[in-house]
C-alpha positions in Angstrom: 16.8 -3.7 -1.7 16.4 0.4 -1.5 15.0 1.7 1.3 10.6 2.3 0.5 9.6 5.9 0.0 6.2 7.2 1.4 4.1 10.0 0.6 1.9 11.9 3.1 -0.9 14.6 1.9 -1.7 17.5 4.1 -2.7 20.6 3.9 -3.7 22.4 7.2 -7.1 20.8 8.2 -7.8 20.9 12.1 -6.4 17.1 11.5 -3.2 17.3 9.7 -1.0 16.2 12.4 -2.7 12.8 13.0 -2.9 12.2 9.5 0.8 13.1 10.0 1.3 11.2 12.9 -0.5 7.9 11.6 1.6 8.4 8.1 4.5 8.2 10.5 3.4 5.4 12.3 3.7 3.0 8.9 6.7 4.2 7.7 7.9 2.8 10.9 6.6 -0.3 10.1 7.5 -0.4 6.5 11.7 0.9 6.9 10.1 4.1 4.8 11.3 7.3 4.6 8.4 9.2 4.6 8.3 12.8 2.7 5.3 15.3 2.3 2.8 16.3 -0.5 1.1 20.0 0.1 -1.5 20.9 -2.9 -0.7 24.7 -2.6 2.0 27.4 -2.0 5.3 27.8 -0.5 5.3 29.8 2.6 8.0 30.0 5.1 4.6 29.6 7.7 3.5 26.2 6.1 7.1 25.2 6.1 7.7 26.3 9.6 4.2 23.9 10.5 5.7 21.1 8.9 9.3 20.9 10.7 7.7 20.9 14.1 4.9 18.5 13.7 7.8 15.7 12.0 10.3 17.2 14.8 7.9 16.0 17.5 7.3 13.3 15.7 11.6 11.9 16.3 11.9 13.2 12.6 14.4 16.1 12.2 14.3 16.2 8.5 11.1 15.8 5.6 11.5 16.7 2.5 8.0 18.9 1.3 7.0 18.7 -2.8 4.6 21.6 -3.7 2.8 20.1 -6.1 0.9 22.2 -8.7 -1.8 21.4 -11.0 -5.4 22.6 -11.7 -6.5 20.4 -9.4 -5.8 19.4 -6.0 -6.3 15.6 -7.0 -4.6 16.3 -9.9 -1.0 18.2 -8.0 -1.1 15.1 -6.0 -0.7 12.5 -8.5 1.9 14.1 -10.8 3.5 14.3 -8.1 3.6 10.7 -7.2 4.6 10.2 -10.5 7.5 12.3 -10.9 9.2 10.9 -8.0 8.0 7.4 -8.4 6.5 6.9 -4.3 5.6 3.2 -3.9 3.1 4.3 -0.9 1.4 7.5 -1.1 -1.0 8.8 2.5 -3.8 10.6 2.7 -6.7 10.7 5.4 -10.5 10.4 3.6 -13.6 13.0 4.7 -14.0 12.1 8.8 -18.6 12.5 9.5 -18.5 11.3 13.2 -22.5 12.4 13.2 -21.9 9.6 10.3 -22.9 6.4 9.9 -20.6 5.7 7.4 -17.1 7.8 6.3 -18.7 9.0 2.5 -15.3 9.6 0.1 -14.8 13.9 -1.0 -13.6 14.1 -4.9 -9.9 14.2 -4.6 -9.8 10.7 -2.3 -12.3 8.8 -5.5 -10.0 10.6 -8.0 -7.0 8.9 -6.2 -8.9 5.6 -5.7 -8.4 5.6 -9.5 -5.3 7.1 -10.7 -2.9 7.6 -7.9 0.5 5.7 -9.7 1.1 3.9 -6.6 -0.3 1.8 -3.1 -2.6 4.0 -1.2 -3.5 3.9 1.8 -6.5 5.5 3.4 -6.9 7.8 6.8 -11.1 8.1 7.7 -10.2 9.0 11.8 -6.7 9.6 11.9 -5.1 9.4 15.2 -2.2 11.0 16.2 -1.7 8.7 19.3 -1.5 4.8 18.6 -4.2 3.7 20.7 -4.8 0.1 19.4 -2.7 -2.5 21.4 -3.0 -5.2 19.2 -4.0 -4.8 15.7 -6.1 -6.2 13.0 -6.7 -6.3 9.5 -9.5 -7.8 7.2 -8.2 -9.1 3.1 -10.7 -9.2 0.5 -10.5 -11.5 -2.1 -12.8 -12.3 -5.1 -13.3 -16.5 -4.5 -13.1 -17.8 -7.4 -10.1 -14.9 -8.8 -8.0 -14.0 -5.8 -5.6 -11.3 -5.3 -3.3 -11.2 -2.1 0.5 -10.9 -3.4 1.6 -7.3 -2.9 -0.9 -7.5 0.0 0.8 -10.3 2.3 3.9 -7.8 1.9 1.8 -5.1 3.6 0.4 -7.7 5.9 4.0 -9.3 7.2 5.3 -5.3 7.4 1.8 -3.7 9.9 2.1 -7.6 12.2 -1.7 -7.9 13.0 -2.9 -10.3 16.1 -5.2 -11.1 14.4 -6.7 -11.2 9.9 -10.0 -11.9 8.7 -9.9 -13.3 4.6 -13.5 -12.2 3.6 -14.3 -14.3 0.1 -16.9 -12.6 -2.2 -18.7 -15.0 -4.0 -22.0 -13.8 -6.6 -23.5 -15.8 -9.6 -22.1 -13.0 -11.4 -18.6 -14.1 -10.7 -19.9 -18.1 -11.5 -21.4 -16.9 -14.5 -18.3 -15.2 -15.9 -15.9 -18.3 -15.1 -18.5 -20.7 -16.6 -17.8 -18.3 -19.9 -14.2 -18.7 -19.9 -14.4 -21.8 -18.9 -12.3 -21.5 -16.1 -13.2 -23.9 -13.3 -13.0 -23.0 -9.9 -11.1 -23.9 -7.1 -10.4 -23.8 -3.5 -6.1 -24.8 -3.3 -5.6 -21.0 -4.2 -7.6 -20.1 -1.1 -6.2 -23.0 0.9 -2.6 -21.8 -0.2 -2.9 -18.1 1.1 -4.6 -18.8 4.5 -1.7 -20.9 4.9 1.1 -18.0 3.9 -1.2 -15.9 6.5 -0.8 -17.3 9.1 3.3 -17.7 9.0 1.9 -13.8 9.2 -1.5 -13.8 12.2 -2.1 -16.2 14.9 -5.8 -15.5 14.2 -6.8 -16.0 10.6 -10.3 -16.4 10.1 -11.9 -17.7 6.3 -15.4 -16.3 5.5 -17.0 -16.8 1.9 -19.7 -14.8 1.7 -22.3 -14.9 -1.2 -23.9 -11.9 -2.2 -25.3 -9.5 -5.6 -24.4 -6.5 -3.3 -20.9 -5.0 -2.8 -22.9 -3.4 0.2 -23.4 -6.6 2.4 -19.3 -6.6 2.8 -19.1 -2.8 4.3 -21.2 -4.0 6.6 -19.8 -6.7 7.4 -16.7 -5.0 7.0 -17.5 -1.9 9.0 -19.3 -4.2 12.1 -15.7 -5.7 12.4 -14.6 -2.5 12.6 -10.9 -3.6 11.8 -7.9 -1.5 11.8 -6.7 -2.2 8.2 -9.3 -3.5 5.4 -6.3 -4.4 2.1 -7.8 -4.7 -1.5 -5.4 -5.4 -4.8 -6.8 -3.9 -7.4 -5.1 -4.6 -11.0 -4.6 -1.4 -13.7 -6.1 -1.2 -17.5 -5.4 2.2 -19.4 -3.7 4.7 -17.5 -6.5 3.1 -14.1 -7.1 1.2 -11.4 -9.9 -1.1 -11.2 -11.4 -2.6 -8.1 -12.0 -5.8 -8.4 -16.1 -7.0 -8.7 -18.4 -6.3 -5.8 -15.9 -3.3 -4.8 -17.3 -0.7 -6.6 -19.1 0.6 -3.1 -15.2 1.6 -1.7 -15.2 4.7 -4.3 -18.5 5.9 -1.7 -17.5 4.0 1.3 -14.3 3.7 3.1 -14.9 1.3 6.4 -11.5 1.2 7.7 -8.1 2.8 6.9 -7.6 1.0 2.6 -4.6 -0.4 1.7 -5.7 -0.3 -1.9 -2.6 -2.3 -3.0 -1.6 -3.0 -6.7 1.1 -0.9 -9.1 0.9 0.4 -12.2 3.1 -0.2 -15.1 6.2 1.2 -15.0 4.7 3.1 -18.0 1.7 4.3 -16.9 2.9 5.8 -14.0 5.1 9.2 -15.6 3.0 11.7 -15.9 0.0 12.0 -18.4 
């Protein structure tokens, strides 16, 4: 199996070293090569700043991709597509005085169009402060998608995994209209697989018409990582039902998994 290639989208905000530091820790967990995407012009000063940041993390060499596009998001999407990165890591908007971590325009566009797996970090930390990692996997109760998430969970190796299975009248009506029978076998299989990764796996089915109920549960639990597997249609990523709120709020580090078909990856 070839070495994964991750990229961290970086600006020179006050948090840029913290974002790079978190990206470095994630890349090491996956055994991945790590490069930088910068949506801006090249300068010797920028190169020096990046090289210093990576040298402090024990990475002597780093590839820097200077991205161009009509918008920063378009520049990042095009670069990710042309280089076929496996994971794009980016900092999300962090407002310390807000109860929720609301997204900005760049993050919302990446959520829909980044042509690879995506990790969004709302509150990056320069140092690893967690001794035991916790993770939350969000699935649909009737159509759980989790195969890609299992690979990511095995890499980050959490001590405990909470599984939130979203159930709703809409899902029941949809499955009845399509003639699908409800079955718990897939979720049982999921939990058995996850128990091979973490000593503690907790399954909770949440019946709600409001997606933000799930957001409140995650926000209260404060896991280190939130994992969601999405699907692709017409060159665009679609979140599972009742998770559209992730376009507005990111309550924890978000792994958005599920790669597009190869033909959808090439730059438009």
